[in-house]
C-alpha positions as CSV (number, residue, x, y, z in Angstrom):
1,X,-3.8,8.9,19.1
2,X,-4.2,12.3,20.7
3,X,-7.6,13.9,20.7
4,X,-6.8,16.7,18.2
5,X,-5.5,14.2,15.7
6,X,-8.6,12.0,16.1
7,X,-10.8,15.1,15.7
8,X,-8.9,16.1,12.5
9,X,-9.2,12.6,11.1
10,X,-12.9,12.4,11.9
11,X,-13.6,15.8,10.3
12,X,-11.5,15.0,7.3
13,X,-13.3,11.7,6.9
14,X,-16.7,13.4,7.0
15,X,-15.6,16.0,4.5
16,X,-14.4,13.2,2.2
17,X,-17.7,11.4,2.6
18,X,-19.7,14.6,1.8
19,X,-17.6,15.3,-1.3
20,X,-18.0,11.7,-2.5
21,X,-21.7,11.8,-1.8
22,X,-22.1,15.1,-3.7
23,X,-20.1,13.8,-6.6
24,X,-22.1,10.6,-6.8
25,X,-25.3,12.5,-6.4
26,X,-24.6,14.9,-9.2
27,X,-23.4,12.1,-11.5
28,X,-26.4,9.8,-10.9
29,X,-29.0,12.5,-11.2
30,X,-28.0,13.5,-14.7
31,X,-31.1,14.0,-16.8
32,X,-31.5,14.8,-20.4
33,X,-32.1,18.5,-21.2
34,X,-35.8,19.0,-22.1
35,X,-36.4,19.9,-25.7
36,X,-37.9,23.2,-24.8
37,X,-34.7,24.5,-23.1
38,X,-32.5,23.8,-26.2
39,X,-31.1,26.9,-28.0
40,X,-33.2,26.1,-31.1
41,X,-36.4,25.8,-29.0
42,X,-35.6,29.0,-27.2
43,X,-35.0,30.8,-30.5
44,X,-38.2,29.5,-32.0
45,X,-40.4,30.1,-29.0
46,X,-41.5,26.6,-28.2
47,X,-41.1,27.3,-24.4
48,X,-41.3,24.8,-21.7
49,X,-44.1,22.2,-21.2
50,X,-46.9,21.9,-23.6
51,X,-46.7,23.4,-27.1
52,X,-49.7,25.3,-28.4
53,X,-50.6,24.8,-32.0
54,X,-52.9,27.5,-33.3
55,X,-53.7,29.1,-36.6
56,X,-53.2,32.3,-38.6
57,X,-54.6,33.5,-41.9
58,X,-53.0,35.3,-44.9
59,X,-53.4,35.3,-48.7
60,X,-56.8,33.6,-48.2
61,X,-55.1,30.6,-46.5
62,X,-55.3,29.5,-42.9
63,X,-52.2,27.7,-41.6
64,X,-50.6,26.4,-38.3
65,X,-48.4,28.5,-36.1
66,X,-47.3,28.0,-32.5
67,X,-48.8,30.0,-29.6
68,X,-46.2,32.8,-30.1
69,X,-47.1,33.2,-33.8
70,X,-44.2,31.3,-35.3
71,X,-45.0,29.8,-38.7
72,X,-45.0,25.9,-38.7
73,X,-44.0,23.9,-41.8
74,X,-44.2,20.3,-43.1
75,X,-41.5,18.8,-45.3
76,X,-42.6,16.9,-48.4
77,X,-39.6,14.5,-48.0
78,X,-41.0,13.1,-44.7
79,X,-43.0,9.8,-45.2
80,X,-44.8,7.5,-42.9
81,X,-45.0,9.9,-40.0
82,X,-41.1,9.8,-39.7
83,X,-38.8,12.8,-39.8
84,X,-36.1,12.6,-42.4
85,X,-34.7,16.0,-41.3
86,X,-31.6,15.6,-39.1
87,X,-28.1,17.2,-38.8
88,X,-27.8,20.4,-40.9
89,X,-31.4,20.1,-42.0
90,X,-32.6,20.2,-38.4
91,X,-30.4,23.2,-37.7
92,X,-32.0,25.1,-40.5
93,X,-35.5,23.7,-39.9
94,X,-35.7,23.0,-36.1
95,X,-38.4,20.5,-35.2
96,X,-41.4,21.7,-33.2
97,X,-40.9,19.9,-29.9
98,X,-42.8,19.6,-26.7
99,X,-42.1,18.3,-23.2
100,X,-45.8,18.0,-22.5
101,X,-48.9,17.3,-24.5
102,X,-49.4,19.6,-27.5
103,X,-52.6,21.5,-27.4
104,X,-54.8,22.9,-30.2
105,X,-56.2,26.4,-30.5
106,X,-57.9,28.4,-33.2
107,X,-58.8,26.2,-36.2
108,X,-56.2,23.5,-35.3
109,X,-57.7,20.2,-34.4
110,X,-56.6,18.4,-31.2
111,X,-57.4,15.1,-32.7
112,X,-54.8,15.6,-35.4
113,X,-52.0,16.4,-32.9
114,X,-49.4,13.7,-32.0
115,X,-45.7,13.2,-31.3
116,X,-42.9,11.1,-32.6
117,X,-39.6,10.5,-30.7
118,X,-36.5,11.7,-32.6
119,X,-33.2,10.0,-32.5
120,X,-32.0,12.4,-29.8
121,X,-35.0,11.5,-27.6
122,X,-36.9,14.7,-28.0
123,X,-40.6,14.6,-28.7
124,X,-41.5,16.2,-32.1
125,X,-45.0,17.4,-32.6
126,X,-46.9,16.0,-35.6
127,X,-50.1,17.1,-37.2
128,X,-52.2,14.7,-39.3
129,X,-49.1,12.5,-39.3
130,X,-46.8,15.2,-40.6
131,X,-43.7,16.0,-38.4
132,X,-43.7,19.8,-37.8
133,X,-40.8,22.3,-38.2
134,X,-40.0,25.9,-37.7
135,X,-37.6,27.8,-40.2
136,X,-34.5,29.4,-38.7
137,X,-34.6,32.0,-41.4
138,X,-38.0,33.4,-40.1
139,X,-37.2,36.6,-38.2
140,X,-39.9,35.9,-35.6
141,X,-43.6,35.7,-35.3
142,X,-45.6,36.8,-38.3
143,X,-43.0,35.7,-40.9
144,X,-43.1,32.7,-43.2
145,X,-40.0,33.1,-45.4
146,X,-39.5,29.4,-45.6
147,X,-42.8,28.9,-47.5
148,X,-42.1,27.0,-50.8
149,X,-38.4,26.5,-50.2
150,X,-36.7,23.5,-51.8
151,X,-34.0,23.3,-49.1
152,X,-32.5,19.8,-48.5
153,X,-34.1,18.3,-51.6
154,X,-37.9,18.7,-51.1
155,X,-40.5,21.4,-50.7
156,X,-41.3,23.0,-47.3
157,X,-44.9,24.1,-46.9
158,X,-47.1,25.8,-44.3
159,X,-49.7,23.4,-42.9
160,X,-53.5,23.8,-43.3
161,X,-55.8,22.9,-40.4
162,X,-56.9,20.0,-42.6
163,X,-53.3,18.6,-42.5
164,X,-52.6,19.4,-46.2
165,X,-49.9,21.6,-47.4
166,X,-50.6,25.3,-48.1
167,X,-49.0,26.3,-51.5
168,X,-50.2,29.9,-51.6
169,X,-47.5,32.5,-51.6
170,X,-47.2,33.7,-47.9
171,X,-44.2,35.6,-46.5
172,X,-45.8,37.5,-43.6
173,X,-49.0,37.4,-41.6
174,X,-50.5,38.9,-38.4
175,X,-49.6,36.6,-35.6
176,X,-52.2,35.9,-33.0
177,X,-51.7,34.7,-29.5
178,X,-52.7,31.2,-28.3
179,X,-56.3,32.4,-28.1
180,X,-59.2,30.6,-29.7
181,X,-59.7,32.6,-32.9
182,X,-57.7,33.0,-36.0
183,X,-56.0,36.4,-36.3
184,X,-56.8,39.0,-38.9
185,X,-55.3,38.5,-42.3
186,X,-52.4,40.5,-43.7
187,X,-52.0,39.2,-47.2
188,X,-48.6,39.4,-48.8
189,X,-49.7,38.0,-52.1
190,X,-52.7,36.2,-53.6
191,X,-50.8,34.1,-56.1
192,X,-50.8,30.4,-55.7
193,X,-47.6,28.4,-55.7
194,X,-46.9,25.0,-57.3
195,X,-48.5,21.7,-56.4
196,X,-48.2,19.7,-53.2
197,X,-46.0,16.7,-52.6
């Protein structure tokens, strides 16, 4: 075989090996997308890494928010520390997720924080055993328009630092950062809503 042909064969073989190695490498290094980089997480401000659970106050009630000031809810239909919210429900009420250890700030208690693993493998943050959610209808930090909703067959409530549901009428509040103290109150109403679970 002439030298130019051997050289072409050798180079072609090396290129083939490189392409095959790259293809195998990209196929075998496939990892699941972290919960924090999902569109729902990006829209709700859960960010990457650890999620900060803090508090805000309005209408005489203190309740949980994330570090960006997004309202956090529990769903009365969840039982036994398990989330019953999947599919369309999880689209409207995205779970609060974390890729690290959730941390507490404000009046939130670190000892009440935990996680459960959802069917898609993401880690959902829990508080006092309640799986936590955002509401996609909230326009951003400082809004709680999901408060008292009956969507998907049960009540959605803000969560008190004690782990109980907050039934007061709250639709907006002054969002604080992930700092240590609760932000100033901006009451929207002082009337109390219906009972708990």
